C-alpha beads as a LAMMPS data file, in Angstrom:
LAMMPS data file: protein, C-alpha beads

144 atoms
143 bonds

1 atom types
1 bond types

-500.0 500.0 xlo xhi
-500.0 500.0 ylo yhi
-500.0 500.0 zlo zhi

Masses

1 110.0

Atoms # bond

1 1 1 12.140 -15.749 69.424
2 1 1 9.386 -13.879 67.471
3 1 1 7.756 -10.620 68.322
4 1 1 4.436 -10.654 69.325
5 1 1 1.973 -7.875 67.896
6 1 1 2.147 -5.998 70.993
7 1 1 3.905 -2.640 72.307
8 1 1 5.768 -1.960 75.416
9 1 1 4.986 1.252 77.347
10 1 1 8.006 1.984 79.571
11 1 1 7.491 5.099 81.739
12 1 1 9.023 6.871 84.510
13 1 1 6.491 7.894 87.044
14 1 1 8.883 10.661 88.809
15 1 1 6.296 13.207 88.222
16 1 1 3.145 10.744 88.372
17 1 1 0.673 13.339 87.350
18 1 1 2.257 14.306 84.151
19 1 1 3.229 10.780 83.240
20 1 1 -0.260 9.788 83.919
21 1 1 -1.632 12.066 81.654
22 1 1 1.104 10.846 79.013
23 1 1 -0.212 7.046 79.455
24 1 1 -3.460 8.083 79.022
25 1 1 -2.761 9.662 75.743
26 1 1 -0.613 6.674 74.491
27 1 1 -2.756 4.173 75.468
28 1 1 -5.888 5.833 73.845
29 1 1 -4.199 5.618 70.436
30 1 1 -3.062 2.117 70.995
31 1 1 -6.819 1.027 71.998
32 1 1 -7.974 2.647 69.120
33 1 1 -6.357 0.500 66.547
34 1 1 -6.348 -2.780 68.564
35 1 1 -2.782 -2.719 69.563
36 1 1 -1.996 -5.144 72.605
37 1 1 0.584 -3.443 75.192
38 1 1 2.305 -3.910 78.248
39 1 1 3.468 -1.249 80.648
40 1 1 6.725 -1.336 82.980
41 1 1 7.140 1.554 85.314
42 1 1 10.775 2.610 86.062
43 1 1 12.016 5.201 89.162
44 1 1 13.256 7.677 86.951
45 1 1 14.251 8.864 83.369
46 1 1 17.947 7.888 83.733
47 1 1 16.575 4.081 84.282
48 1 1 14.499 4.120 81.058
49 1 1 17.399 2.891 78.663
50 1 1 18.437 0.192 80.772
51 1 1 14.633 -1.061 80.749
52 1 1 14.346 -0.708 77.351
53 1 1 17.536 -2.863 76.541
54 1 1 16.284 -5.558 78.923
55 1 1 12.863 -5.439 77.167
56 1 1 14.798 -5.405 73.839
57 1 1 16.532 -8.665 75.211
58 1 1 13.241 -10.315 75.919
59 1 1 12.271 -10.194 71.890
60 1 1 8.528 -9.792 72.903
61 1 1 7.534 -6.752 71.374
62 1 1 7.203 -5.009 67.957
63 1 1 7.592 -1.684 69.156
64 1 1 8.234 0.681 72.390
65 1 1 6.798 3.804 73.696
66 1 1 9.061 5.704 76.191
67 1 1 7.217 8.387 78.580
68 1 1 8.346 10.677 81.466
69 1 1 9.563 14.058 82.209
70 1 1 12.362 15.742 83.232
71 1 1 12.015 19.391 84.711
72 1 1 14.786 21.741 84.938
73 1 1 15.736 22.517 88.359
74 1 1 18.852 24.781 89.938
75 1 1 21.513 22.171 89.064
76 1 1 23.113 20.646 85.992
77 1 1 21.130 17.434 86.919
78 1 1 18.537 18.405 84.313
79 1 1 21.103 18.077 81.678
80 1 1 22.573 15.001 82.888
81 1 1 19.288 13.366 82.802
82 1 1 17.996 14.520 79.522
83 1 1 21.151 14.385 77.682
84 1 1 22.263 10.732 78.809
85 1 1 18.839 9.110 78.782
86 1 1 18.340 10.636 75.209
87 1 1 21.494 9.373 73.637
88 1 1 21.139 5.896 75.420
89 1 1 17.795 5.540 74.298
90 1 1 18.552 6.432 70.513
91 1 1 21.702 4.158 70.720
92 1 1 19.570 1.039 71.583
93 1 1 17.129 1.976 68.926
94 1 1 19.504 2.491 66.084
95 1 1 21.660 -0.422 67.142
96 1 1 18.407 -2.632 67.404
97 1 1 16.517 -1.298 64.427
98 1 1 13.632 -0.598 67.183
99 1 1 10.286 0.754 66.335
100 1 1 10.074 3.325 68.986
101 1 1 8.173 6.630 70.098
102 1 1 9.945 9.052 72.531
103 1 1 7.565 10.969 74.666
104 1 1 9.994 11.995 77.477
105 1 1 9.216 15.695 78.006
106 1 1 12.248 17.797 78.866
107 1 1 11.167 21.192 80.004
108 1 1 11.653 24.290 81.840
109 1 1 8.593 23.915 84.182
110 1 1 5.623 22.211 85.291
111 1 1 3.382 24.546 82.923
112 1 1 5.325 23.346 79.839
113 1 1 5.215 19.818 80.968
114 1 1 1.273 20.004 81.169
115 1 1 0.852 22.028 77.979
116 1 1 2.693 19.000 76.422
117 1 1 1.246 16.252 78.298
118 1 1 -2.283 16.878 78.708
119 1 1 -4.362 14.922 76.325
120 1 1 -6.577 18.382 75.532
121 1 1 -2.926 19.908 74.845
122 1 1 -0.283 18.808 72.802
123 1 1 -0.880 15.034 73.715
124 1 1 2.764 13.991 73.285
125 1 1 2.078 10.705 74.767
126 1 1 -0.432 10.055 71.642
127 1 1 2.439 11.568 69.723
128 1 1 4.809 8.884 70.863
129 1 1 2.504 5.992 70.627
130 1 1 1.685 6.921 66.865
131 1 1 5.401 7.325 66.169
132 1 1 5.967 3.700 67.421
133 1 1 3.128 2.441 65.314
134 1 1 4.569 4.617 62.324
135 1 1 7.939 3.071 62.828
136 1 1 6.542 -0.656 62.865
137 1 1 5.127 -0.101 59.615
138 1 1 8.501 1.412 58.370
139 1 1 10.328 -1.773 59.693
140 1 1 7.653 -4.081 57.757
141 1 1 8.203 -2.158 54.560
142 1 1 11.808 -2.706 54.820
143 1 1 11.452 -6.309 55.888
144 1 1 13.517 -6.218 58.955

Bonds

1 1 1 2
2 1 2 3
3 1 3 4
4 1 4 5
5 1 5 6
6 1 6 7
7 1 7 8
8 1 8 9
9 1 9 10
10 1 10 11
11 1 11 12
12 1 12 13
13 1 13 14
14 1 14 15
15 1 15 16
16 1 16 17
17 1 17 18
18 1 18 19
19 1 19 20
20 1 20 21
21 1 21 22
22 1 22 23
23 1 23 24
24 1 24 25
25 1 25 26
26 1 26 27
27 1 27 28
28 1 28 29
29 1 29 30
30 1 30 31
31 1 31 32
32 1 32 33
33 1 33 34
34 1 34 35
35 1 35 36
36 1 36 37
37 1 37 38
38 1 38 39
39 1 39 40
40 1 40 41
41 1 41 42
42 1 42 43
43 1 43 44
44 1 44 45
45 1 45 46
46 1 46 47
47 1 47 48
48 1 48 49
49 1 49 50
50 1 50 51
51 1 51 52
52 1 52 53
53 1 53 54
54 1 54 55
55 1 55 56
56 1 56 57
57 1 57 58
58 1 58 59
59 1 59 60
60 1 60 61
61 1 61 62
62 1 62 63
63 1 63 64
64 1 64 65
65 1 65 66
66 1 66 67
67 1 67 68
68 1 68 69
69 1 69 70
70 1 70 71
71 1 71 72
72 1 72 73
73 1 73 74
74 1 74 75
75 1 75 76
76 1 76 77
77 1 77 78
78 1 78 79
79 1 79 80
80 1 80 81
81 1 81 82
82 1 82 83
83 1 83 84
84 1 84 85
85 1 85 86
86 1 86 87
87 1 87 88
88 1 88 89
89 1 89 90
90 1 90 91
91 1 91 92
92 1 92 93
93 1 93 94
94 1 94 95
95 1 95 96
96 1 96 97
97 1 97 98
98 1 98 99
99 1 99 100
100 1 100 101
101 1 101 102
102 1 102 103
103 1 103 104
104 1 104 105
105 1 105 106
106 1 106 107
107 1 107 108
108 1 108 109
109 1 109 110
110 1 110 111
111 1 111 112
112 1 112 113
113 1 113 114
114 1 114 115
115 1 115 116
116 1 116 117
117 1 117 118
118 1 118 119
119 1 119 120
120 1 120 121
121 1 121 122
122 1 122 123
123 1 123 124
124 1 124 125
125 1 125 126
126 1 126 127
127 1 127 128
128 1 128 129
129 1 129 130
130 1 130 131
131 1 131 132
132 1 132 133
133 1 133 134
134 1 134 135
135 1 135 136
136 1 136 137
137 1 137 138
138 1 138 139
139 1 139 140
140 1 140 141
141 1 141 142
142 1 142 143
143 1 143 144
């Protein structure tokens, strides 16, 4: 199955306000370059790798943008979610030669999350979309 000229944004909406800002940044970049995109929501960051694996199996997308936020709490859950999701996403991306931009925020508090997610701040959603687009070019240059 040939890949369409389309990107898939996969996002966890656990921190809805932060994630919506990440999505706004990512979609703005994709719209500026006329790149079509779809969006899929999952319950939490730990579910992002499974959704990515399913999407890869579909063969429908040239690239992927992963968005979400993990804020440290009082337990070790933060470490598990951050480490396991990042490792799984990287494994899937490397094993399948994916063009992927990772915009998952791993932060200590909401203030840090907003500084990174805000379209008027670091705008990491836009950065993740740009990374996915750049990796599509790399894959094209390598003819894979």
